[in-house]
C-alpha positions in Angstrom: 25.8 -22.3 -62.3 22.9 -23.2 -60.1 24.5 -26.4 -58.7 27.4 -24.6 -57.1 25.1 -22.0 -55.5 22.9 -24.7 -54.1 25.9 -26.4 -52.6 27.0 -23.2 -50.9 23.6 -22.5 -49.5 23.3 -26.1 -48.2 26.6 -25.7 -46.3 25.6 -22.3 -45.0 22.3 -23.7 -43.7 24.0 -26.6 -42.0 26.5 -24.3 -40.4 23.7 -22.0 -39.2 21.8 -25.0 -37.8 24.8 -25.7 -35.6 25.9 -22.2 -34.7 22.6 -20.5 -33.9 21.6 -22.9 -31.1 25.1 -22.7 -29.6 24.9 -18.8 -29.6 21.4 -19.0 -28.0 22.7 -21.4 -25.2 25.7 -19.2 -24.6 23.5 -16.1 -24.3 21.1 -17.9 -21.8 24.1 -19.0 -19.8 25.6 -15.5 -19.7 22.5 -13.9 -18.3 22.6 -12.8 -14.7 20.8 -15.3 -12.4 17.3 -14.2 -11.3 17.4 -13.8 -7.6 13.9 -14.0 -6.0 12.7 -12.1 -3.0 14.2 -14.8 -0.7 17.7 -13.8 -1.8 17.1 -10.1 -1.0 14.6 -10.7 1.8 15.7 -7.8 3.9 18.7 -5.7 2.8 18.1 -3.2 5.6 21.1 -1.9 7.5 22.2 -4.4 10.2 21.6 -2.1 13.1 18.5 -0.4 11.8 15.1 -0.3 13.6 11.8 -0.5 11.7 10.0 2.8 12.0 7.0 2.1 9.8 5.6 -0.7 7.6 2.7 -0.4 5.1 1.4 -2.5 2.3 -1.2 -0.1 0.9 0.8 3.0 0.0 1.1 2.3 -3.7 -1.7 3.1 -6.1 -1.4 0.4 -8.7 0.7 -2.4 -7.4 0.7 -4.3 -4.1 4.1 -3.4 -2.7 5.0 -3.8 1.0 7.1 -0.8 2.1 9.3 -0.9 5.2 11.0 2.2 6.6 14.1 1.8 8.8 16.3 4.1 10.8 19.7 3.6 12.3 20.0 4.5 16.0 23.4 6.3 15.5 22.0 8.4 12.5 18.4 9.2 13.5 17.8 11.5 10.5 18.7 8.9 7.9 15.6 6.9 6.8 15.8 3.8 4.6 13.0 2.2 2.6 12.8 -1.5 1.5 10.2 -2.3 -1.1 8.9 -5.9 -1.4 6.4 -6.3 -4.3 3.8 -9.1 -3.9 4.6 -10.2 -7.4 7.4 -9.4 -9.7 7.1 -6.0 -11.5 7.6 -6.7 -15.2 8.4 -3.1 -16.2 11.8 -2.5 -17.8 14.5 -0.3 -16.3 12.6 0.8 -13.1 14.1 3.7 -11.2 13.0 4.8 -7.8 12.5 8.6 -7.3 11.6 10.7 -4.2 9.5 13.8 -4.8 7.8 16.3 -2.6 4.9 16.7 -5.0 2.9 13.8 -6.7 3.2 13.2 -10.4 0.4 15.1 -12.1 0.4 13.1 -15.4 1.0 9.4 -15.9 4.2 9.8 -17.8 5.9 12.9 -16.4 8.1 13.0 -13.3 7.8 16.0 -11.0 10.4 18.6 -11.7 12.0 18.3 -8.2 12.2 14.5 -8.2 15.5 13.1 -6.9 16.8 9.8 -8.1 17.1 7.3 -5.2 18.4 4.4 -7.3 17.7 1.6 -9.7 14.8 -0.4 -8.3 15.5 -3.9 -6.9 13.1 -5.7 -4.7 14.4 -6.0 -1.1 17.2 -3.4 -1.5 17.5 -0.7 1.1 17.3 2.8 -0.3 18.4 5.9 1.6 15.7 8.5 1.2 16.6 12.2 0.6 14.1 13.6 3.1 13.4 17.3 3.5 12.4 19.1 6.7 8.7 18.0 6.2 9.8 14.3 6.2 6.9 13.5 3.8 6.7 13.1 0.1 6.1 10.6 -2.7 8.0 7.6 -3.9 7.8 7.2 -7.7 8.6 4.2 -9.8 9.6 5.4 -13.2 10.3 3.1 -16.2 13.2 4.6 -18.1 12.5 2.4 -21.2 8.9 3.5 -21.5 9.5 7.1 -20.2 6.5 6.8 -18.0 5.6 6.7 -14.3 4.7 3.1 -13.4 3.4 3.8 -9.9 3.6 6.2 -7.0 3.1 6.1 -3.3 2.3 8.9 -0.9 4.4 8.8 2.2 2.9 10.6 5.2 5.2 12.3 7.7 7.7 9.7 8.9 8.2 9.6 12.6 
């Protein structure tokens, strides 16, 4: 009775030794390619003019922030965020809020989702009449605010 079970287990382990590496390689091949900052270097609208640029707005991370505006739509302001190093936080979302986050893991109640964070992508900001507010990076997986930036009145 033991010999047949050993033969089955031996065949199963040989099969797993062949199948598991193949599954791993297929999974690695199916992943989306990692595009660095050079691929998204500047995703600003083609006809946009840079209004403001700053690299010291953010509290925790070094992120260069560029603000653009189209001549034909002077009220629309876009922001392009270029972090100095890759942010290794999962599921980052970019929010715009008129008030800063008071606690480290709570978004302000009036925060508006701008989009899923991607380095170099241009985001249209939902500005109010004050044209000032806070950009907030929120990790959906951790349910916590990763970083925030105070944006003074945009010209």
